[in-house]
C-alpha positions as a Markdown table, in Angstrom:
| # | Residue | x | y | z |
|---|---|---|---|---|
| 1 | Met | 20.4 | -57.9 | 97.3 |
| 2 | Ser | 19.0 | -54.9 | 95.2 |
| 3 | Phe | 20.2 | -54.1 | 92.1 |
| 4 | Thr | 22.5 | -50.9 | 91.4 |
| 5 | Leu | 23.7 | -48.9 | 88.4 |
| 6 | Pro | 27.3 | -49.2 | 88.0 |
| 7 | Glu | 29.6 | -46.3 | 87.1 |
| 8 | Leu | 30.9 | -46.8 | 83.5 |
| 9 | Pro | 34.7 | -47.6 | 83.6 |
| 10 | Tyr | 35.5 | -44.6 | 81.1 |
| 11 | Ser | 34.5 | -41.3 | 80.0 |
| 12 | Tyr | 31.1 | -41.1 | 77.4 |
| 13 | Asp | 33.4 | -40.0 | 74.8 |
| 14 | Ala | 36.1 | -42.6 | 75.6 |
| 15 | Leu | 34.7 | -44.9 | 73.0 |
| 16 | Ala | 34.2 | -42.7 | 70.1 |
| 17 | Pro | 34.1 | -43.1 | 67.0 |
| 18 | Tyr | 32.8 | -46.5 | 67.4 |
| 19 | Met | 30.5 | -45.7 | 70.1 |
| 20 | Ser | 29.2 | -42.2 | 70.6 |
| 21 | Arg | 28.7 | -40.3 | 73.8 |
| 22 | Glu | 25.0 | -40.0 | 73.0 |
| 23 | Thr | 24.4 | -43.9 | 73.0 |
| 24 | Leu | 26.6 | -44.4 | 75.9 |
| 25 | Glu | 24.2 | -41.7 | 77.6 |
| 26 | Tyr | 20.8 | -43.2 | 76.5 |
| 27 | His | 22.1 | -47.2 | 76.6 |
| 28 | His | 23.8 | -46.5 | 80.1 |
| 29 | Asp | 21.8 | -43.8 | 81.7 |
| 30 | Lys | 18.2 | -44.6 | 80.4 |
| 31 | His | 18.3 | -48.2 | 79.3 |
| 32 | His | 20.5 | -49.9 | 82.0 |
| 33 | Leu | 18.9 | -47.6 | 84.6 |
| 34 | Ala | 15.5 | -48.9 | 83.8 |
| 35 | Tyr | 16.4 | -52.4 | 84.0 |
| 36 | Val | 18.0 | -51.8 | 87.4 |
| 37 | Asn | 14.7 | -49.6 | 88.8 |
| 38 | Asn | 12.2 | -52.2 | 87.2 |
| 39 | Gly | 14.3 | -55.0 | 88.4 |
| 40 | Asn | 14.3 | -53.9 | 92.0 |
| 41 | Asn | 10.4 | -52.9 | 92.1 |
| 42 | Leu | 9.7 | -56.6 | 90.6 |
| 43 | Leu | 12.3 | -58.6 | 92.6 |
| 44 | Lys | 10.3 | -57.1 | 96.0 |
| 45 | Gly | 8.4 | -59.9 | 98.0 |
| 46 | Thr | 9.5 | -62.8 | 95.8 |
| 47 | Glu | 11.3 | -65.9 | 96.7 |
| 48 | Trp | 14.8 | -64.6 | 95.2 |
| 49 | Glu | 15.2 | -60.9 | 97.2 |
| 50 | Gly | 18.4 | -61.2 | 98.9 |
| 51 | Gln | 20.1 | -63.6 | 96.6 |
| 52 | Ser | 23.3 | -62.9 | 94.4 |
| 53 | Leu | 22.3 | -61.4 | 90.8 |
| 54 | Glu | 23.3 | -64.9 | 88.9 |
| 55 | Glu | 21.1 | -66.8 | 91.2 |
| 56 | Ile | 18.3 | -64.3 | 90.4 |
| 57 | Val | 18.8 | -64.7 | 86.9 |
| 58 | Lys | 19.1 | -68.5 | 86.7 |
| 59 | Gly | 16.2 | -68.9 | 89.4 |
| 60 | Ser | 13.6 | -66.7 | 87.7 |
| 61 | Phe | 14.4 | -68.1 | 83.9 |
| 62 | Gly | 11.2 | -69.6 | 82.6 |
| 63 | Lys | 9.3 | -68.7 | 86.3 |
| 64 | Asn | 9.1 | -65.0 | 86.9 |
| 65 | Ala | 9.2 | -63.4 | 82.7 |
| 66 | Gly | 9.1 | -59.5 | 84.2 |
| 67 | Leu | 11.8 | -59.9 | 86.9 |
| 68 | Phe | 14.0 | -62.3 | 84.6 |
| 69 | Asn | 13.9 | -60.0 | 81.6 |
| 70 | Asn | 15.1 | -57.0 | 83.7 |
| 71 | Ala | 17.6 | -58.8 | 85.9 |
| 72 | Gly | 19.0 | -61.0 | 82.6 |
| 73 | Gln | 19.5 | -57.3 | 81.2 |
| 74 | His | 21.2 | -56.0 | 84.1 |
| 75 | Phe | 23.7 | -59.2 | 84.3 |
| 76 | Asn | 24.3 | -58.4 | 80.5 |
| 77 | His | 24.8 | -54.8 | 80.8 |
| 78 | Ile | 27.3 | -55.0 | 84.0 |
| 79 | His | 29.5 | -57.0 | 81.9 |
| 80 | Phe | 29.0 | -55.4 | 78.5 |
| 81 | Trp | 30.4 | -52.0 | 79.9 |
| 82 | Gln | 33.4 | -54.0 | 80.9 |
| 83 | Trp | 33.6 | -55.9 | 77.7 |
| 84 | Met | 34.6 | -53.0 | 76.2 |
| 85 | Lys | 37.6 | -50.1 | 76.3 |
| 86 | Pro | 39.2 | -47.5 | 74.7 |
| 87 | Asn | 41.5 | -48.6 | 72.2 |
| 88 | Gly | 40.1 | -52.3 | 72.3 |
| 89 | Gly | 40.4 | -55.0 | 69.9 |
| 90 | Gly | 44.1 | -55.8 | 69.1 |
| 91 | Ala | 46.3 | -59.0 | 70.6 |
| 92 | Ile | 44.6 | -61.6 | 72.6 |
| 93 | Pro | 45.9 | -62.6 | 75.7 |
| 94 | Gly | 48.3 | -66.0 | 74.7 |
| 95 | Glu | 46.4 | -68.7 | 76.8 |
| 96 | Leu | 42.9 | -67.5 | 75.2 |
| 97 | Glu | 44.0 | -67.3 | 72.0 |
| 98 | Lys | 45.6 | -70.7 | 72.3 |
| 99 | Lys | 42.1 | -71.8 | 73.5 |
| 100 | Ile | 39.9 | -69.9 | 70.9 |
| 101 | Val | 42.2 | -71.7 | 67.8 |
| 102 | Glu | 41.6 | -74.9 | 69.5 |
| 103 | Asp | 38.3 | -74.9 | 69.8 |
| 104 | Leu | 37.2 | -72.4 | 66.9 |
| 105 | Gly | 39.9 | -73.1 | 64.4 |
| 106 | Ser | 41.4 | -69.6 | 64.3 |
| 107 | Val | 40.9 | -66.1 | 65.8 |
| 108 | Asp | 39.6 | -64.7 | 62.5 |
| 109 | Lys | 37.0 | -67.6 | 62.3 |
| 110 | Met | 35.8 | -67.0 | 65.6 |
| 111 | Lys | 35.8 | -63.3 | 65.1 |
| 112 | Glu | 33.8 | -64.3 | 61.7 |
| 113 | Asp | 31.4 | -66.8 | 63.6 |
| 114 | Phe | 30.8 | -64.0 | 66.5 |
| 115 | Ile | 29.9 | -61.6 | 63.8 |
| 116 | Gln | 27.6 | -63.9 | 62.2 |
| 117 | Ala | 26.0 | -65.0 | 65.2 |
| 118 | Gly | 25.1 | -61.3 | 65.9 |
| 119 | Val | 24.1 | -60.5 | 62.5 |
| 120 | Thr | 21.7 | -63.3 | 62.2 |
| 121 | Gln | 20.2 | -62.9 | 65.7 |
| 122 | Phe | 16.6 | -62.1 | 64.8 |
| 123 | Gly | 15.1 | -59.2 | 66.4 |
| 124 | Ser | 16.5 | -58.0 | 70.0 |
| 125 | Gly | 19.3 | -60.3 | 71.5 |
| 126 | Trp | 22.7 | -60.6 | 72.1 |
| 127 | Asn | 26.1 | -62.6 | 71.1 |
| 128 | Trp | 28.2 | -64.6 | 72.8 |
| 129 | Leu | 31.2 | -66.3 | 73.4 |
| 130 | Ala | 31.0 | -68.6 | 76.4 |
| 131 | Val | 32.7 | -71.7 | 77.8 |
| 132 | Lys | 30.6 | -74.7 | 78.0 |
| 133 | Asp | 31.7 | -78.4 | 78.8 |
| 134 | Gly | 35.4 | -76.6 | 79.2 |
| 135 | Lys | 35.1 | -75.8 | 75.4 |
| 136 | Ile | 34.8 | -72.2 | 74.0 |
| 137 | Val | 31.8 | -71.7 | 72.1 |
| 138 | Val | 29.7 | -68.9 | 70.1 |
| 139 | Met | 26.4 | -68.5 | 71.3 |
| 140 | Lys | 23.4 | -66.2 | 70.6 |
| 141 | Thr | 20.3 | -65.5 | 72.7 |
| 142 | Ala | 17.1 | -63.5 | 72.6 |
| 143 | Asn | 15.8 | -60.8 | 74.6 |
| 144 | Gly | 17.7 | -60.8 | 78.0 |
| 145 | Glu | 18.9 | -64.1 | 78.1 |
| 146 | Ser | 22.7 | -65.2 | 78.3 |
| 147 | Pro | 24.5 | -68.4 | 78.2 |
| 148 | Leu | 24.2 | -68.4 | 81.8 |
| 149 | Val | 20.7 | -70.0 | 81.7 |
| 150 | His | 21.9 | -72.4 | 78.7 |
| 151 | Gly | 24.2 | -74.1 | 81.2 |
| 152 | Ala | 27.4 | -72.0 | 79.8 |
| 153 | Thr | 29.5 | -69.3 | 81.2 |
| 154 | Pro | 29.3 | -66.1 | 79.5 |
| 155 | Ile | 33.1 | -64.7 | 78.6 |
| 156 | Leu | 32.2 | -62.1 | 75.7 |
| 157 | Gly | 28.8 | -60.3 | 74.6 |
| 158 | Cys | 27.6 | -58.1 | 72.1 |
| 159 | Asp | 24.3 | -56.1 | 72.6 |
| 160 | Val | 22.3 | -56.3 | 69.4 |
| 161 | Trp | 19.5 | -54.5 | 70.8 |
| 162 | Glu | 18.8 | -51.5 | 68.5 |
| 163 | His | 19.4 | -49.1 | 71.2 |
| 164 | Ser | 22.8 | -50.2 | 71.2 |
| 165 | Tyr | 24.0 | -49.2 | 67.8 |
| 166 | Tyr | 21.0 | -47.3 | 66.2 |
| 167 | Ile | 22.0 | -43.8 | 67.0 |
| 168 | Asp | 25.7 | -44.8 | 65.6 |
| 169 | Tyr | 24.9 | -47.2 | 62.7 |
| 170 | Arg | 21.1 | -47.0 | 61.7 |
| 171 | Asn | 20.3 | -50.1 | 60.3 |
| 172 | Arg | 23.8 | -51.1 | 59.7 |
| 173 | Arg | 24.2 | -54.0 | 62.7 |
| 174 | Pro | 27.3 | -56.2 | 60.8 |
| 175 | Asp | 29.3 | -52.7 | 60.9 |
| 176 | Tyr | 28.6 | -52.3 | 64.6 |
| 177 | Leu | 29.8 | -55.9 | 65.2 |
| 178 | Lys | 32.6 | -55.4 | 63.3 |
| 179 | Ala | 33.5 | -51.9 | 64.8 |
| 180 | Phe | 32.9 | -53.8 | 68.5 |
| 181 | Val | 35.5 | -56.9 | 67.6 |
| 182 | Glu | 38.1 | -55.0 | 66.1 |
| 183 | Asn | 38.3 | -51.9 | 68.3 |
| 184 | Leu | 36.4 | -52.2 | 71.4 |
| 185 | Val | 37.2 | -55.5 | 73.2 |
| 186 | Asn | 38.7 | -55.4 | 76.2 |
| 187 | Trp | 40.4 | -58.9 | 75.3 |
| 188 | Glu | 42.0 | -58.7 | 79.0 |
| 189 | His | 38.7 | -58.9 | 80.8 |
| 190 | Val | 37.6 | -61.7 | 78.2 |
| 191 | Ala | 40.8 | -63.8 | 79.4 |
| 192 | Glu | 40.2 | -62.8 | 82.6 |
| 193 | Leu | 36.4 | -64.3 | 82.8 |
| 194 | Tyr | 37.7 | -67.6 | 81.0 |
| 195 | Ser | 40.3 | -68.3 | 83.4 |
| 196 | Lys | 37.4 | -68.3 | 86.1 |
| 197 | Ala | 35.1 | -70.2 | 84.1 |
| 198 | Val | 37.8 | -73.1 | 84.0 |
């Protein structure tokens, strides 16, 4: 199954001022496209050819670094675009909110811990809400890794590679993460992934 670049689910201007048209053009049209193209080239002739993206990510982890990095980032970005929406943030659907409070203490505490995970991820990587052993947990991973290769199911992730925020926020990663949580997250999509994960 070859990788293809998905269309953005909204216009390039739709997430402004929290994420600019310029950021989305670079991030989607150049960075994500590079993962797709490199991934397709590296997939050819491997044992993972013809497998689903999730199988490729899990199978190549620790075995084929080049393929894993590109497939992992392709997987992460497919979801990243869906995890955001215009006028995002706001109320969290009831069932998911209940579980967040149960597992992480409160919605505010979850947001604080999620932002902190992203702020403290050294270098490039991602911060996550994931379902592990039936519980919602906050995680962070380096580079193109995701909870998928650490025995968990990602339900929300934020890209803290510099290309995700440098045009709009320069070195202010905490401001980017706060804007993501408060104004961009598509909680309906997160709730959907949560119900699939359990």
